C-alpha positions as CSV (number, residue, x, y, z in Angstrom):
1,M,-8.8,-13.5,-9.8
2,K,-8.5,-11.4,-13.2
3,A,-4.8,-11.4,-13.7
4,H,-5.5,-7.1,-13.8
5,I,-7.1,-7.1,-10.1
6,K,-3.9,-9.4,-9.0
7,S,-1.3,-7.7,-10.7
8,G,-2.5,-4.5,-9.0
9,V,-3.2,-6.5,-5.4
10,E,0.1,-7.4,-6.1
11,Y,1.6,-4.5,-6.9
12,A,-0.3,-2.7,-3.9
13,V,1.9,-5.1,-1.3
14,I,4.8,-4.7,-2.9
15,A,4.6,-1.2,-2.4
16,L,3.4,-1.4,0.9
17,L,5.8,-4.0,1.7
18,V,9.1,-0.9,0.8
19,A,7.3,1.7,2.6
20,G,6.9,-0.7,5.7
21,L,10.5,-1.3,5.1
22,C,11.2,2.6,4.5
23,L,9.7,3.3,8.1
24,W,11.1,0.7,10.3
25,Q,14.9,2.3,8.5
26,I,14.1,5.5,9.7
27,I,12.6,4.3,13.3
28,S,15.8,2.0,13.8
29,G,18.3,4.9,12.2
30,A,16.5,7.9,14.8
31,Q,17.8,4.8,17.5
32,D,21.6,6.6,16.9
33,D,23.1,8.8,18.1
34,E,23.7,11.7,14.9
35,P,21.8,9.8,12.3
36,P,22.7,11.0,8.6
37,A,20.9,13.7,7.2
38,S,21.7,12.1,3.6
39,R,20.6,8.5,5.0
40,M,17.2,9.9,6.7
41,A,16.5,12.4,4.2
42,L,16.3,9.5,1.1
43,L,14.6,7.4,3.6
44,G,11.7,9.9,4.0
45,L,11.4,10.5,0.2
46,G,11.5,6.5,-0.1
47,L,8.3,6.6,2.7
48,A,6.1,9.5,1.4
49,V,6.4,7.4,-2.5
50,A,5.9,4.4,-1.9
51,A,3.0,4.7,0.9
52,T,1.7,7.7,-2.4
53,M,2.3,4.4,-5.2
54,H,0.1,2.2,-2.3
55,C,-2.3,4.3,-2.6
56,V,-3.0,4.7,-5.8
57,F,-2.3,1.3,-6.6
58,M,-6.2,0.7,-4.9
59,M,-7.5,3.5,-6.2
60,Q,-6.7,1.6,-9.6
61,L,-8.4,-2.1,-7.6
62,V,-11.3,0.5,-7.0
63,R,-11.3,1.7,-10.2
64,H,-10.9,-1.7,-12.3
65,T,-13.7,-3.3,-10.1
66,G,-16.5,-1.1,-10.0
67,R,-16.9,0.3,-6.6
68,P,-17.6,3.5,-5.3
69,V,-14.1,5.9,-5.9
70,L,-15.3,8.6,-3.2
71,R,-16.4,6.0,-0.4
72,W,-13.5,4.2,-1.3
73,F,-10.8,7.1,-1.5
74,F,-11.9,7.9,2.4
75,A,-10.8,4.8,3.3
76,I,-7.5,4.4,2.0
77,V,-5.7,7.8,2.2
78,L,-6.8,8.8,5.6
79,L,-7.5,5.7,7.0
80,P,-4.6,4.4,5.2
81,P,-4.3,0.4,7.3
82,I,-8.6,-0.3,7.3
83,G,-9.2,1.2,4.2
84,T,-6.5,-0.8,2.9
85,A,-7.4,-4.0,4.9
86,V,-10.8,-3.7,4.3
87,L,-10.7,-3.5,0.6
88,L,-8.1,-6.9,-0.4
89,A,-10.1,-8.7,2.4
90,L,-13.0,-8.2,0.0
91,L,-11.0,-8.7,-3.2
92,L,-9.3,-11.3,-1.7
93,G,-12.7,-13.2,-0.4
94,E,-14.4,-12.7,-4.1
95,A,-10.8,-15.1,-5.9
96,E,-12.5,-17.5,-8.0
97,P,-12.3,-20.5,-5.9
98,S,-9.6,-23.1,-7.7
99,E,-10.5,-26.4,-8.4
100,N,-9.2,-29.2,-7.1
């Protein structure tokens, strides 16, 4: 796999993990009787930024690999888990086999 494609995949996965962590903290914080509003606001902002950055990194990968941008835009932005999973599977499936 090319270095810029590999780093784009890594950045997209890291952003997805950060978004998942923020979502997990929002859900667990909402279980409290009175969750701190500032904490919930910051976690919501973190979730929005991480999800946006994930979409940006995925769209950069689409552009760098020469795939049709509009089709993948709808798949990634409107159907985030499915579009992301399919694109990552295609990119990792195209990776050059390692020499043993």
